[in-house]
Structure formats: structure tokens, C-alpha cells
KOLPAKE-181517 format. One record per residue: residue in three letters; x, y, z of N, C-alpha, C, O, CB in turn. Coordinates in nm, 2 decimals. Glycine has a CB too. Example, Ala and Ser with C-alpha at 12.3 -4.5 7.8 and 13.67 -1.06 7.14 Angstrom:
// KOLPAKE-181517
- Ala, 1.32, -0.57, 0.78, 1.23, -0.45, 0.78, 1.32, -0.33, 0.78, 1.42, -0.33, 0.85, 1.13, -0.45, 0.90
- Ser, 1.28, -0.22, 0.71, 1.37, -0.11, 0.71, 1.29, 0.00, 0.79, 1.34, 0.11, 0.80, 1.41, -0.06, 0.57
END
This chain:
// KOLPAKE-181517
- Met, 0.08, -0.12, 0.00, 0.00, 0.00, 0.00, 0.09, 0.12, 0.00, 0.19, 0.13, 0.08, -0.10, 0.00, 0.12
- Lys, 0.05, 0.22, -0.08, 0.13, 0.34, -0.09, 0.03, 0.45, -0.04, -0.09, 0.44, -0.05, 0.18, 0.38, -0.23
- Lys, 0.09, 0.56, 0.02, 0.02, 0.67, 0.07, 0.04, 0.79, -0.03, 0.15, 0.81, -0.08, 0.06, 0.72, 0.21
- Ala, -0.07, 0.86, -0.07, -0.06, 0.97, -0.16, -0.12, 1.09, -0.10, -0.22, 1.09, -0.03, -0.13, 0.94, -0.29
- Thr, -0.06, 1.21, -0.13, -0.12, 1.34, -0.09, -0.13, 1.41, -0.22, -0.02, 1.44, -0.29, -0.03, 1.41, 0.02
- Ile, -0.25, 1.45, -0.26, -0.27, 1.52, -0.39, -0.31, 1.66, -0.36, -0.41, 1.69, -0.29, -0.37, 1.45, -0.48
- Gln, -0.23, 1.76, -0.41, -0.26, 1.90, -0.39, -0.35, 1.95, -0.51, -0.31, 1.93, -0.62, -0.13, 1.99, -0.38
- Leu, -0.46, 2.00, -0.48, -0.56, 2.05, -0.58, -0.56, 2.20, -0.59, -0.51, 2.27, -0.50, -0.70, 1.99, -0.55
- Glu, -0.63, 2.25, -0.69, -0.66, 2.39, -0.70, -0.75, 2.42, -0.58, -0.80, 2.33, -0.52, -0.72, 2.43, -0.84
- Thr, -0.77, 2.55, -0.55, -0.85, 2.58, -0.43, -1.00, 2.53, -0.46, -1.06, 2.56, -0.56, -0.85, 2.73, -0.41
- Leu, -1.05, 2.46, -0.36, -1.19, 2.41, -0.37, -1.29, 2.52, -0.34, -1.27, 2.59, -0.24, -1.21, 2.28, -0.28
- Ala, -1.39, 2.53, -0.42, -1.48, 2.64, -0.40, -1.60, 2.61, -0.31, -1.65, 2.70, -0.25, -1.53, 2.69, -0.54
- Cys, -1.64, 2.49, -0.31, -1.76, 2.46, -0.23, -1.76, 2.31, -0.17, -1.69, 2.23, -0.23, -1.88, 2.47, -0.32
- Pro, -1.83, 2.29, -0.06, -1.83, 2.16, 0.00, -1.88, 2.05, -0.10, -1.84, 1.93, -0.09, -1.92, 2.16, 0.12
- Ser, -1.97, 2.09, -0.20, -2.01, 1.98, -0.29, -1.90, 1.94, -0.38, -1.90, 1.82, -0.43, -2.13, 2.03, -0.37
- Cys, -1.80, 2.02, -0.41, -1.69, 1.99, -0.49, -1.61, 1.88, -0.41, -1.57, 1.78, -0.47, -1.59, 2.11, -0.52
- Met, -1.60, 1.90, -0.28, -1.53, 1.80, -0.20, -1.60, 1.67, -0.20, -1.53, 1.56, -0.21, -1.53, 1.85, -0.05
- Gln, -1.73, 1.67, -0.20, -1.81, 1.54, -0.20, -1.79, 1.47, -0.33, -1.78, 1.35, -0.34, -1.96, 1.57, -0.18
- Lys, -1.79, 1.54, -0.44, -1.77, 1.48, -0.58, -1.64, 1.41, -0.59, -1.63, 1.30, -0.64, -1.78, 1.59, -0.69
- Ile, -1.53, 1.48, -0.54, -1.40, 1.42, -0.54, -1.39, 1.30, -0.46, -1.34, 1.20, -0.49, -1.29, 1.53, -0.50
- Asp, -1.45, 1.31, -0.34, -1.45, 1.20, -0.24, -1.52, 1.08, -0.30, -1.46, 0.97, -0.30, -1.53, 1.25, -0.11
- Asn, -1.63, 1.10, -0.36, -1.70, 0.98, -0.42, -1.63, 0.92, -0.54, -1.62, 0.80, -0.55, -1.84, 1.03, -0.47
- Ala, -1.57, 1.01, -0.62, -1.50, 0.96, -0.74, -1.37, 0.88, -0.70, -1.35, 0.78, -0.76, -1.46, 1.08, -0.83
- Val, -1.30, 0.93, -0.61, -1.18, 0.86, -0.56, -1.21, 0.73, -0.50, -1.14, 0.63, -0.52, -1.09, 0.95, -0.47
- Lys, -1.31, 0.73, -0.41, -1.35, 0.61, -0.34, -1.40, 0.50, -0.44, -1.40, 0.38, -0.41, -1.46, 0.64, -0.24
- Ala, -1.45, 0.54, -0.55, -1.51, 0.45, -0.65, -1.40, 0.37, -0.73, -1.42, 0.28, -0.80, -1.60, 0.52, -0.75
- Leu, -1.27, 0.42, -0.72, -1.16, 0.36, -0.80, -1.12, 0.23, -0.73, -1.10, 0.22, -0.61, -1.05, 0.46, -0.81
- Glu, -1.10, 0.13, -0.82, -1.05, 0.00, -0.77, -0.90, 0.02, -0.73, -0.82, 0.07, -0.81, -1.07, -0.11, -0.87
- Gly, -0.87, -0.03, -0.62, -0.73, -0.02, -0.57, -0.71, 0.09, -0.47, -0.60, 0.10, -0.41, -0.64, 0.00, -0.69
- Val, -0.81, 0.17, -0.45, -0.80, 0.28, -0.35, -0.87, 0.23, -0.22, -0.98, 0.17, -0.22, -0.87, 0.41, -0.40
- Glu, -0.80, 0.24, -0.11, -0.85, 0.20, 0.02, -0.96, 0.30, 0.06, -0.92, 0.41, 0.10, -0.74, 0.18, 0.13
- Gln, -1.09, 0.27, 0.06, -1.19, 0.36, 0.08, -1.19, 0.44, 0.21, -1.21, 0.56, 0.22, -1.32, 0.29, 0.07
- Glu, -1.16, 0.36, 0.32, -1.15, 0.42, 0.45, -1.05, 0.53, 0.47, -1.05, 0.61, 0.55, -1.13, 0.31, 0.56
- Ser, -0.94, 0.52, 0.38, -0.83, 0.61, 0.39, -0.85, 0.74, 0.32, -0.77, 0.84, 0.34, -0.71, 0.54, 0.34
- Val, -0.95, 0.75, 0.24, -0.97, 0.88, 0.16, -1.02, 0.99, 0.24, -1.12, 0.98, 0.31, -1.07, 0.85, 0.04
- Lys, -0.94, 1.10, 0.24, -0.98, 1.22, 0.32, -0.96, 1.34, 0.22, -0.85, 1.37, 0.17, -0.89, 1.24, 0.45
- Val, -1.07, 1.41, 0.20, -1.06, 1.53, 0.11, -1.07, 1.65, 0.21, -1.16, 1.67, 0.29, -1.18, 1.54, 0.01
- Met, -0.96, 1.73, 0.21, -0.95, 1.84, 0.31, -0.99, 1.97, 0.24, -0.91, 2.02, 0.15, -0.81, 1.85, 0.37
- Phe, -1.10, 2.02, 0.27, -1.16, 2.14, 0.20, -1.07, 2.26, 0.22, -1.03, 2.32, 0.12, -1.29, 2.17, 0.26
- Asn, -1.03, 2.29, 0.34, -0.95, 2.42, 0.36, -0.81, 2.41, 0.30, -0.76, 2.51, 0.26, -0.94, 2.44, 0.51
- Ala, -0.75, 2.29, 0.30, -0.62, 2.27, 0.25, -0.62, 2.24, 0.10, -0.51, 2.24, 0.04, -0.54, 2.17, 0.33
- Ser, -0.74, 2.21, 0.05, -0.75, 2.17, -0.09, -0.66, 2.05, -0.12, -0.58, 2.05, -0.22, -0.72, 2.28, -0.19
- Lys, -0.66, 1.95, -0.04, -0.58, 1.83, -0.05, -0.66, 1.70, -0.04, -0.77, 1.70, 0.02, -0.47, 1.83, 0.05
- Val, -0.62, 1.60, -0.11, -0.68, 1.47, -0.09, -0.57, 1.38, -0.04, -0.46, 1.37, -0.10, -0.74, 1.41, -0.23
- Lys, -0.60, 1.30, 0.07, -0.50, 1.21, 0.12, -0.57, 1.07, 0.10, -0.69, 1.05, 0.13, -0.46, 1.24, 0.27
- Leu, -0.49, 0.97, 0.06, -0.54, 0.84, 0.05, -0.43, 0.73, 0.04, -0.32, 0.76, 0.02, -0.63, 0.83, -0.08
- Asn, -0.47, 0.61, 0.07, -0.38, 0.49, 0.05, -0.43, 0.42, -0.07, -0.55, 0.40, -0.09, -0.38, 0.40, 0.18
- Phe, -0.34, 0.37, -0.15, -0.38, 0.29, -0.27, -0.28, 0.18, -0.30, -0.17, 0.18, -0.26, -0.39, 0.38, -0.39
- Asp, -0.33, 0.07, -0.36, -0.25, -0.04, -0.40, -0.19, -0.01, -0.54, -0.27, -0.01, -0.64, -0.34, -0.17, -0.40
- Asp, -0.06, 0.01, -0.55, 0.00, 0.05, -0.67, 0.01, -0.07, -0.77, 0.05, -0.05, -0.89, 0.14, 0.10, -0.65
- Glu, -0.03, -0.19, -0.73, -0.04, -0.30, -0.83, -0.17, -0.29, -0.90, -0.19, -0.35, -1.01, -0.02, -0.43, -0.76
- Lys, -0.27, -0.22, -0.85, -0.41, -0.22, -0.91, -0.43, -0.09, -0.98, -0.50, -0.08, -1.08, -0.51, -0.24, -0.80
- Ile, -0.37, 0.02, -0.92, -0.40, 0.16, -0.98, -0.28, 0.24, -0.96, -0.20, 0.23, -0.87, -0.52, 0.22, -0.91
- Ser, -0.26, 0.34, -1.05, -0.14, 0.43, -1.04, -0.19, 0.56, -1.00, -0.31, 0.60, -1.01, -0.07, 0.44, -1.18
- Ile, -0.09, 0.64, -0.95, -0.13, 0.78, -0.91, -0.18, 0.86, -1.03, -0.27, 0.95, -1.01, 0.00, 0.85, -0.85
- Asp, -0.13, 0.83, -1.15, -0.18, 0.90, -1.27, -0.33, 0.87, -1.29, -0.40, 0.96, -1.33, -0.10, 0.85, -1.39
- Gln, -0.37, 0.75, -1.27, -0.51, 0.72, -1.29, -0.60, 0.78, -1.18, -0.71, 0.83, -1.21, -0.53, 0.56, -1.28
- Ile, -0.55, 0.80, -1.06, -0.62, 0.87, -0.96, -0.63, 1.02, -0.99, -0.74, 1.07, -0.98, -0.55, 0.85, -0.82
- Glu, -0.52, 1.07, -1.04, -0.52, 1.22, -1.08, -0.62, 1.24, -1.19, -0.69, 1.34, -1.20, -0.38, 1.26, -1.12
- Lys, -0.62, 1.14, -1.29, -0.71, 1.16, -1.40, -0.85, 1.16, -1.36, -0.94, 1.23, -1.42, -0.68, 1.04, -1.50
- Ala, -0.89, 1.07, -1.26, -1.03, 1.07, -1.21, -1.07, 1.20, -1.16, -1.18, 1.24, -1.17, -1.04, 0.96, -1.11
- Ile, -0.97, 1.27, -1.09, -1.00, 1.41, -1.04, -1.01, 1.51, -1.14, -1.10, 1.60, -1.14, -0.89, 1.44, -0.93
- Thr, -0.91, 1.51, -1.24, -0.91, 1.61, -1.35, -1.03, 1.59, -1.44, -1.08, 1.69, -1.50, -0.79, 1.60, -1.43
- Thr, -1.08, 1.47, -1.45, -1.20, 1.44, -1.54, -1.32, 1.51, -1.48, -1.41, 1.55, -1.55, -1.23, 1.29, -1.55
- Leu, -1.33, 1.53, -1.35, -1.43, 1.60, -1.28, -1.42, 1.75, -1.30, -1.52, 1.83, -1.28, -1.44, 1.57, -1.13
- Gly, -1.31, 1.80, -1.35, -1.29, 1.94, -1.38, -1.21, 2.01, -1.27, -1.21, 2.13, -1.26, -1.42, 2.01, -1.39
- Tyr, -1.13, 1.94, -1.19, -1.05, 2.00, -1.09, -0.90, 1.98, -1.12, -0.86, 1.87, -1.17, -1.08, 1.94, -0.95
- Glu, -0.82, 2.09, -1.11, -0.68, 2.08, -1.14, -0.60, 2.02, -1.03, -0.62, 2.06, -0.92, -0.63, 2.22, -1.18
- Val, -0.51, 1.92, -1.07, -0.42, 1.87, -0.97, -0.29, 1.94, -0.99, -0.23, 1.94, -1.09, -0.40, 1.71, -1.00
- Lys, -0.25, 2.01, -0.88, -0.12, 2.09, -0.88, 0.00, 2.00, -0.87, 0.09, 2.01, -0.95, -0.12, 2.20, -0.77
- Lys, 0.00, 1.91, -0.77, 0.11, 1.81, -0.76, 0.06, 1.70, -0.67, -0.03, 1.71, -0.59, 0.23, 1.88, -0.70
- Ser, 0.14, 1.59, -0.68, 0.11, 1.47, -0.60, 0.24, 1.43, -0.53, 0.35, 1.44, -0.59, 0.05, 1.36, -0.68
- Gln, 0.22, 1.37, -0.41, 0.34, 1.32, -0.34, 0.30, 1.17, -0.30, 0.19, 1.15, -0.24, 0.38, 1.40, -0.22
- Val, 0.38, 1.08, -0.34, 0.35, 0.94, -0.31, 0.47, 0.88, -0.22, 0.59, 0.90, -0.26, 0.33, 0.85, -0.43
- Arg, 0.43, 0.81, -0.11, 0.54, 0.75, -0.04, 0.49, 0.61, 0.01, 0.57, 0.54, 0.07, 0.57, 0.83, 0.09
END
């Protein structure tokens, strides 16, 4: 399991947070309980299985919703 912190553009509303939360949790390979979308910090923290999904695929799921990913950190 890897941990990721994804920095997003500034989130405008709580419903944006909910959309991102739902989209990321729906991805196979993402540990659902680990997903935290932080509204004030405009960050998403999560754990994922890098054998099932890549950070690029997670970022793509977020950008498909129309939110810009500024940078990601994976450890």
C-alpha cells in the first residue's frame, strides 16, 4: 500500500469536496476508509494499491471532474 497526498486547486464549495470524495472512493485499488478530502487545504489524502491503480489514474479521475491537480506526493 502506498500513501498519496494530492494538492488540488482551491476548492470552491463543499459539494466539490463530495464529488472528489465519491470519485476517488469508486476507484478500484483505493482503500476507501483512507480517503480524506480536506476542504480548507485543498488536498486529498489516500492509500492505494500500486499494483491495481497508479497515481496517474487517480489524478485523471479528479481532473475528469474538472479539478486541477497541482502536484502529488507518493510514499
